C-alpha positions in Angstrom: -3.8 -11.7 19.6 -0.6 -13.5 18.6 2.2 -11.2 17.8 3.1 -13.5 14.9 -0.3 -13.8 13.3 -0.5 -12.3 9.8 -2.6 -9.1 9.9 -4.2 -7.1 7.2 -2.6 -3.9 6.0 -5.0 -1.1 5.3 -4.6 2.1 3.3 -7.2 4.9 3.4 -7.5 6.4 -0.1 -8.8 9.9 0.5 -9.8 12.2 -2.4 -11.4 15.2 -0.8 -15.1 14.5 -1.4 -14.8 10.7 -1.4 -14.6 8.1 -4.2 -18.1 8.1 -5.7 -18.2 10.5 -8.7 -21.1 12.3 -7.2 -19.7 12.4 -3.7 -19.2 16.2 -3.8 -23.0 16.6 -4.3 -24.0 14.6 -1.2 -25.7 16.8 1.4 -23.1 16.0 4.0 -20.0 16.3 1.8 -17.6 19.2 1.7 -17.2 20.2 -2.0 -14.5 22.7 -1.1 -12.6 20.2 1.1 -9.7 19.8 -1.4 -8.4 23.2 -0.3 -9.3 23.1 3.4 -6.4 22.0 5.6 -8.6 21.6 8.7 -10.8 19.2 6.8 -8.0 17.0 5.7 -6.4 17.1 9.2 -9.7 15.8 10.6 -9.8 13.0 8.0 -6.3 11.8 8.6 -6.7 11.9 12.3 -9.8 9.7 11.9 -7.8 7.2 9.8 -5.1 7.2 12.5 -7.7 6.6 15.2 -8.8 3.6 13.1 -5.1 2.4 13.1 -4.8 2.5 9.3 -1.3 1.8 8.0 -1.3 4.8 5.7 -3.3 7.4 3.9 -3.0 7.6 0.2 -3.3 10.7 -2.0 -3.6 10.2 -5.8 -2.6 13.1 -8.0 -2.0 14.2 -11.6 -0.1 17.0 -13.2 -3.2 18.8 -14.4 -7.0 18.4 -14.8 -7.2 14.9 -16.1 -11.0 14.6 -16.5 -12.2 13.9 -20.0 -14.3 16.8 -21.2 -15.2 18.7 -24.4 -15.8 22.2 -23.1 -15.9 24.3 -19.9 -19.6 23.7 -19.5 -19.1 19.9 -19.3 -16.0 20.3 -17.1 -18.0 22.5 -14.7 -20.2 19.5 -13.8 -17.2 17.6 -12.4 -16.3 17.7 -8.7 -12.6 17.2 -8.4 -11.0 20.1 -10.2 -8.9 21.7 -7.5 -7.0 20.3 -4.5 -3.7 20.7 -2.7 -0.4 19.5 -4.2 -0.1 16.3 -2.1 3.5 16.5 -0.9 2.8 20.0 0.4 -0.3 18.8 2.2 1.4 15.7 3.7 4.2 17.9 5.0 1.7 19.9 7.0 -0.2 16.8 8.1 3.0 15.2 9.4 3.1 17.5 12.4 -0.6 16.7 13.3 -0.2 12.8 13.3 2.2 10.4 15.0 1.9 6.9 13.5 0.0 6.8 10.2 1.9 6.6 6.9 1.7 9.5 4.5 1.8 8.4 0.9 1.6 10.7 -2.1 1.7 10.2 -5.9 4.4 11.8 -8.0 5.1 11.1 -11.7 8.4 10.0 -13.1 7.4 11.4 -16.5 6.9 15.1 -15.4 9.5 15.4 -12.6 13.2 15.3 -12.2 14.9 12.6 -10.0 16.8 15.1 -7.8 13.7 17.1 -6.9 11.7 14.0 -6.1 14.5 12.4 -4.0 14.8 15.7 -2.1 11.1 16.2 -1.4 10.4 12.6 -0.2 13.5 12.5 1.9 12.4 15.8 3.5 8.9 14.4 4.1 10.5 11.3 5.7 12.4 13.5 8.2 9.3 15.8 8.9 7.2 12.7 9.7 9.9 10.8 11.6 9.9 8.0 9.0 6.3 7.8 7.7 6.6 8.8 4.0 5.7 6.7 1.0 5.9 7.5 -2.7 3.3 6.1 -5.2 5.4 6.0 -8.4 3.4 6.6 -11.5 4.3 7.3 -15.2 1.2 9.4 -15.9 -1.4 8.3 -18.4 -3.1 11.3 -20.0 -2.4 13.7 -22.8 -3.9 16.5 -20.6 -0.8 16.2 -18.3 1.6 16.1 -21.3 0.2 19.3 -22.6 1.3 21.1 -19.4 4.9 20.1 -20.0 5.7 21.2 -23.5 4.2 18.1 -25.2 1.2 17.5 -27.4 0.8 13.9 -26.4 2.2 11.7 -23.7 5.2 9.5 -24.5 4.2 5.9 -25.4 3.8 3.3 -22.7 7.2 1.6 -23.2 9.1 4.9 -23.3 7.4 6.0 -20.0 8.5 2.9 -18.2 12.1 3.0 -19.6 12.4 6.5 -18.1 10.8 5.3 -14.9 13.3 2.5 -14.4 16.2 4.9 -14.8 14.5 7.5 -12.6 14.4 4.9 -9.8 18.1 4.1 -10.2 18.9 7.8 -9.8 16.5 8.5 -6.9 17.7 5.6 -4.8 21.3 6.4 -5.7 20.7 10.0 -4.4 19.0 8.7 -1.2 22.3 6.7 -0.7 24.5 9.9 -1.1 25.3 9.7 2.6 25.8 6.7 4.8 23.4 6.6 7.8 26.1 7.8 10.3 27.9 10.2 7.9 27.1 13.3 9.9 29.1 13.8 13.1 28.4 17.5 13.6 31.7 17.6 15.5 32.2 21.3 16.7 35.5 20.4 18.4 37.2 19.1 15.3 35.3 21.3 12.9 34.3 18.3 10.8 30.6 18.3 9.9 30.6 14.8 8.3 33.0 12.0 7.6 34.2 12.4 4.1 34.6 8.6 3.7 30.8 8.3 4.1 29.9 10.6 1.2 29.1 8.8 -2.1 28.6 11.0 -5.1 26.4 9.4 -7.7 27.9 10.5 -11.1 24.9 9.1 -13.0 24.9 9.3 -16.8 22.2 7.5 -18.7 19.6 7.6 -21.5 17.4 10.2 -19.8 19.3 11.7 -16.9 22.7 13.1 -16.1 22.9 13.7 -12.3 26.0 14.2 -10.3 24.8 14.4 -6.8 25.0 14.3 -3.8 21.6 14.9 -2.4 21.5 17.9 0.0 19.4 15.9 2.5 20.8 13.2 4.7 19.8 9.6 4.2 16.1 9.3 5.1 15.0 7.8 8.5 13.5 4.8 6.7 16.5 4.4 4.4 14.2 4.9 1.5 10.6 6.1 1.8 8.2 3.2 1.1 7.8 2.6 -2.6 4.3 2.1 -3.8 3.2 1.3 -7.3 -0.3 0.9 -8.9 0.1 -0.2 -12.6 -1.0 -3.7 -13.5 0.1 -3.8 -17.2 3.0 -6.1 -18.1 5.4 -3.2 -17.8 3.8 -2.1 -14.6 4.1 -5.5 -13.0 7.7 -5.9 -14.0 8.5 -2.5 -12.5 6.7 -3.5 -9.3 8.6 -6.7 -9.2 11.8 -4.8 -9.2 10.9 -1.8 -7.0 7.6 -1.8 -5.3 7.0 -2.6 -1.6 3.3 -1.9 -1.7 1.2 -2.6 -4.8 -2.2 -1.0 -5.2 -4.3 -3.0 -7.7 -7.9 -3.4 -9.0 -9.6 -6.7 -9.2 -13.3 -7.6 -8.9 -13.3 -11.4 -8.5 -11.4 -13.8 -6.2 -10.0 -15.6 -9.2 -8.7 -12.4 -10.7 -7.2 -11.3 -7.4 -5.5 -14.7 -6.8 -4.0 -14.8 -10.3 -2.6 -11.3 -9.9 -1.4 -11.9 -6.3 0.5 -15.1 -7.1 1.9 -13.7 -10.4 3.1 -10.6 -8.6 4.8 -12.5 -5.8 6.5 -14.7 -8.4 7.9 -11.7 -10.3 9.2 -10.2 -7.0 11.0 -13.5 -6.4 12.4 -13.5 -9.9 13.9 -10.1 -9.2 15.8 -11.7 -6.3 13.6 -10.1 -3.6 11.6 -11.7 -0.8 7.9 -11.9 -1.8 6.9 -11.2 1.8 8.5 -7.7 1.4 5.8 -6.7 -1.0 2.3 -6.0 0.3 -0.5 -6.3 -2.3 -3.5 -4.2 -1.5 -6.5 -4.3 -3.9 -8.8 -1.3 -3.9 -12.1 -1.8 -2.1 -14.9 0.7 -2.5 -17.0 0.4 0.6 -20.5 1.4 1.6 -21.2 0.2 5.1 -24.3 0.5 7.3 -25.6 -1.0 10.5 -28.0 -2.9 8.3 -27.9 -3.8 4.6 -31.0 -1.6 4.0 -29.1 1.4 5.5 -26.1 0.7 3.3 -28.4 0.4 0.2 -30.1 3.7 1.0 -26.7 5.4 1.3 -25.6 4.1 -2.1 -29.0 5.0 -3.7 -28.6 8.6 -2.7 -25.2 8.8 -4.4 -26.4 7.0 -7.6 -29.3 9.4 -7.9 -26.8 12.3 -8.0 -24.8 11.0 -11.0 -25.0 13.5 -13.9 -25.1 11.5 -17.2 -22.5 13.9 -18.7 -20.2 13.3 -15.8 -20.8 9.5 -15.8 -20.0 9.2 -19.5 -16.9 11.4 -19.2 -15.6 9.3 -16.3 -16.1 6.1 -18.2 -14.3 7.6 -21.2 -11.3 8.4 -19.1 -11.3 5.0 -17.4 -11.3 3.4 -20.9 -8.1 5.3 -21.8 -9.8 8.3 -23.4 -11.5 6.1 -26.1 -14.4 8.1 -27.6 -17.6 6.2 -27.1 -19.9 9.3 -27.3 -21.4 8.1 -30.6 -22.8 4.9 -29.2 -26.3 4.6 -27.6 -26.2 4.8 -23.8 -28.5 1.8 -23.5 -26.5 -0.3 -25.9 -23.4 -2.5 -25.3 -19.9 -1.2 -25.0 -18.2 -1.6 -28.4 -14.9 -3.4 -28.9 -12.1 -1.0 -27.8 -8.9 0.0 -29.6 -5.5 -0.1 -27.9 -4.8 2.9 -25.6 -1.7 4.7 -24.4 -3.6 5.3 -21.2 -4.1 2.8 -18.4 -4.2 -0.5 -20.4 -4.9 -2.6 -17.3 -7.9 -0.5 -16.2 -9.4 -0.5 -19.7 -9.2 -4.3 -19.8 -10.7 -4.7 -16.4 -13.7 -2.5 -17.2 -14.2 -4.1 -20.6 -14.2 -7.6 -19.0 -16.8 -6.4 -16.4 -19.1 -5.1 -19.1 -18.9 -8.4 -21.0 -19.2 -10.5 -17.9 -22.2 -8.7 -16.5 -23.9 -7.8 -19.8 -23.9 -4.1 -18.9 -25.0 -1.3 -21.2 -22.9 1.9 -21.4 -25.3 3.6 -19.0 -25.2 0.7 -16.5 -21.4 0.6 -16.8 -20.8 4.3 -16.1 -23.1 4.0 -13.1 -21.0 1.0 -11.9 -17.8 2.8 -12.5 -19.1 5.9 -10.7 -18.6 4.1 -7.5 -15.2 2.2 -7.5 -13.8 3.1 -10.9 -13.3 -0.6 -11.6 -12.3 -1.6 -8.1 -14.1 -4.1 -6.0 -17.4 -2.8 -4.6 -18.6 -4.0 -1.2 -21.9 -2.9 0.3 -23.5 -4.2 3.4 -23.1 -4.6 7.2 -19.7 -4.6 9.0 -20.1 -8.4 9.3 -20.8 -9.1 5.6 -18.0 -6.8 4.4 -15.6 -8.3 6.8 -16.5 -11.7 5.5 -15.6 -10.6 2.0 -12.3 -9.0 3.0 -11.4 -12.0 5.1 -12.1 -14.4 2.2 -9.6 -12.6 -0.1 -7.1 -12.1 2.7 -6.9 -15.8 3.8 -7.0 -17.2 0.2 -3.9 -15.6 -1.3 -5.7 -12.8 -3.0 -4.5 -9.8 -0.8 -2.2 -8.8 2.0 -4.7 -6.1 2.9 -6.8 -3.4 1.1 -6.7 0.2 -0.1 -10.0 1.3 1.4 -12.0 3.7 -0.7 -14.8 5.5 1.3 -18.0 6.4 -0.7 -18.1 10.0 0.4 -16.3 12.0 3.1 -16.2 12.5 6.0 -19.2 10.2 6.9 -17.9 7.2 4.9 -14.6 7.1 6.7 -16.3 7.6 10.0 -18.5 4.6 9.3 -15.6 2.4 8.3 -13.5 3.4 11.4 -16.5 3.0 13.8 -18.2 0.0 12.3 -15.9 -2.1 10.0 -12.5 -1.7 11.7 -13.8 -3.0 15.1 -15.3 -6.1 13.4 -11.9 -6.8 11.7 -10.2 -6.3 15.1 -12.7 -8.6 16.8 -11.8 -11.4 14.3 -8.1 -10.9 15.0 -7.5 -9.7 11.4 -6.3 -6.2 12.1 -4.2 -4.4 14.7 -5.5 -2.8 17.8 -2.3 -0.8 18.3 0.4 0.3 16.0 3.5 -1.9 16.0 5.9 1.1 15.6 6.2 4.7 14.6 7.5 4.3 11.0 5.6 3.2 8.0 8.0 0.4 7.4 7.6 -0.9 11.0 3.8 -0.9 10.7 3.8 -2.6 7.3 6.4 -5.1 8.4 8.9 -4.1 5.8 12.7 -4.1 6.2 14.7 -0.9 6.1 17.0 -0.9 3.0 20.6 -1.3 3.8 22.9 1.4 2.4 23.8 0.7 -1.2 27.4 -0.3 -0.7 26.4 -2.8 2.1 23.8 -4.3 -0.3 26.4 -4.7 -3.1 28.8 -6.3 -0.7 26.1 -8.8 0.4 25.3 -9.6 -3.2 29.0 -10.3 -4.0 29.3 -12.6 -1.0 26.1 -14.4 -2.1 
């Protein structure tokens, strides 16, 4: 395999039971896996055996499922799980190469705490941490933080932009070689290499410095997943990995080219941003085997759960008064995920789906691309997007766990490797090295380079 050949980047998106809404009910699933460290350790070690670039843990600051009462909520399967940074810190000592990426919100955290936690994770993992930056999208989260409703979309992104300025400024509190630990002279660090932030802005007043040294990766890898206009502009400025959701090649190509263009407009190298669409995968040795796996899960979808999931994916728009076997109505604007709402609405119109058919479809990939078949047929589909400017790789979403991830690692990954599309060994030990991303220079060095340019 040529060392210079472009290779796919793969994330393993690992909610405890798997991605299908009924995954927790599968006979082989672990419904209590969200609070079982040994279970998660096994999953992540399987992903590392498959040479995945990173695992990815989504998160919200509360129970975000749409529900009317406790009875309805009790039929869901994702209510309790570890706080992701705590979990990843424990997993860091049981893995050696795979990236460890967690979601944390800029709306319901403070920059100093986030900067400190992710810098610490980067040290604990020897340079394998990644931060999925979100602004949060539900009132349920707001109501856990002294608010009745979430701030509006534009306000959340204004805060997020300033949040990033503060966090990266805190990561640059110390130059890389600031700490000499010189017992002889009694000097712990070089005072010339300390840089106190003194930030005062619209949302934050933060003096600094951070009480963690500059992270091994310079900054943890910055991941972003919003596809609204604000989300794409934010990604163009900050993101190094973009998770996205498209269902057709045309949609994916349009997003890919547009995103790379925005990155360039922000003065960045488009190759330094990896775009990874989500791919919900059901793989079998034969197509019939894969179809049987999927049918088992679809038969386990509770209509109450399916409708609640669809409501949440549509930005908490109430569709309960419409017949399940009728069409999806026109939708009002939402302060939730506008890009996800539009994607699902377009799918319903494009495929002529009823509300029932739509929630059964969303039960699998939640609006992401759905691939079912043999290793060869799925590899064909992934390769098509990869070579035709639609993706730099994929955020892989197993149907249910642990079996779904085992099948992907044992069946699909070898097929991608056989085609020369995916690594057979890790390129390095840091997440940046494996993604092929540069290490950010210290802020003063970057500013000097910009002045010279």
